[in-house]
SETORMAR-797957 format. One record per residue (C-alpha): residue number from 0; residue in three letters; chain; y, x, z. Coordinates in steps of 0.1 Angstrom, whole numbers, plus 5000, padded with zeros to 4 digits. Example, Ala and Ser with C-alpha at 12.3 -4.5 7.8 and 13.67 -1.06 7.14 Angstrom:
REM residues 2
ROBA resi resn chain    y    x    z
ROBA    0  ALA     A 4955 5123 5078
ROBA    1  SER     A 4989 5137 5071
REM end
This chain:
REM residues 69
ROBA resi resn chain    y    x    z
ROBA    0  UNK     A 4737 4980 5461
ROBA    1  UNK     A 4734 4990 5425
ROBA    2  UNK     A 4745 5023 5413
ROBA    3  UNK     A 4771 5024 5385
ROBA    4  UNK     A 4761 5045 5355
ROBA    5  UNK     A 4788 5061 5334
ROBA    6  UNK     A 4784 5064 5297
ROBA    7  UNK     A 4786 5099 5282
ROBA    8  UNK     A 4820 5107 5267
ROBA    9  UNK     A 4820 5106 5229
ROBA   10  UNK     A 4839 5133 5211
ROBA   11  UNK     A 4856 5125 5178
ROBA   12  UNK     A 4853 5151 5151
ROBA   13  UNK     A 4884 5158 5131
ROBA   14  UNK     A 4884 5146 5094
ROBA   15  UNK     A 4890 5174 5070
ROBA   16  UNK     A 4922 5172 5048
ROBA   17  UNK     A 4902 5175 5016
ROBA   18  UNK     A 4884 5143 5025
ROBA   19  UNK     A 4917 5124 5032
ROBA   20  UNK     A 4938 5138 5004
ROBA   21  UNK     A 4923 5118 4975
ROBA   22  UNK     A 4929 5086 4995
ROBA   23  UNK     A 4964 5095 5003
ROBA   24  UNK     A 4972 5103 4966
ROBA   25  UNK     A 4956 5070 4956
ROBA   26  UNK     A 4975 5050 4983
ROBA   27  UNK     A 5008 5067 4973
ROBA   28  UNK     A 5004 5060 4936
ROBA   29  UNK     A 4994 5024 4944
ROBA   30  UNK     A 5026 5020 4965
ROBA   31  UNK     A 5048 5034 4938
ROBA   32  UNK     A 5032 5010 4913
ROBA   33  UNK     A 5037 4981 4936
ROBA   34  UNK     A 5074 4990 4942
ROBA   35  UNK     A 5079 4993 4904
ROBA   36  UNK     A 5065 4959 4897
ROBA   37  UNK     A 5084 4942 4926
ROBA   38  UNK     A 5117 4961 4920
ROBA   39  UNK     A 5120 4970 4883
ROBA   40  UNK     A 5096 4951 4861
ROBA   41  UNK     A 5120 4931 4840
ROBA   42  UNK     A 5144 4935 4812
ROBA   43  UNK     A 5147 4968 4792
ROBA   44  UNK     A 5122 4987 4814
ROBA   45  UNK     A 5094 4961 4813
ROBA   46  UNK     A 5059 4975 4807
ROBA   47  UNK     A 5045 4940 4802
ROBA   48  UNK     A 5059 4916 4776
ROBA   49  UNK     A 5073 4882 4788
ROBA   50  UNK     A 5083 4871 4822
ROBA   51  UNK     A 5049 4868 4838
ROBA   52  UNK     A 5052 4897 4861
ROBA   53  UNK     A 5087 4887 4871
ROBA   54  UNK     A 5077 4852 4880
ROBA   55  UNK     A 5046 4866 4899
ROBA   56  UNK     A 5066 4888 4922
ROBA   57  UNK     A 5098 4867 4922
ROBA   58  UNK     A 5097 4857 4959
ROBA   59  UNK     A 5088 4892 4969
ROBA   60  UNK     A 5119 4904 4952
ROBA   61  UNK     A 5141 4881 4973
ROBA   62  UNK     A 5121 4890 5005
ROBA   63  UNK     A 5127 4927 4999
ROBA   64  UNK     A 5164 4921 4988
ROBA   65  UNK     A 5159 4933 4952
ROBA   66  UNK     A 5184 4916 4929
ROBA   67  UNK     A 5168 4896 4900
ROBA   68  UNK     A 5193 4869 4889
REM end
């Protein structure tokens, strides 16, 4: 019969917070920007002129229950 060989156990090294922090900040700012464009980019608070952004995220507004009409 053949003998089963076991693979050596791999240990995972922890990732330092200083390596993760810039990505967390970037992800948080990106999420805030996305929520702004989906939830508030229309009317008096619009950063972009016209209704382009409103029409682009229109279905997302309804999906997330943001009022827009």
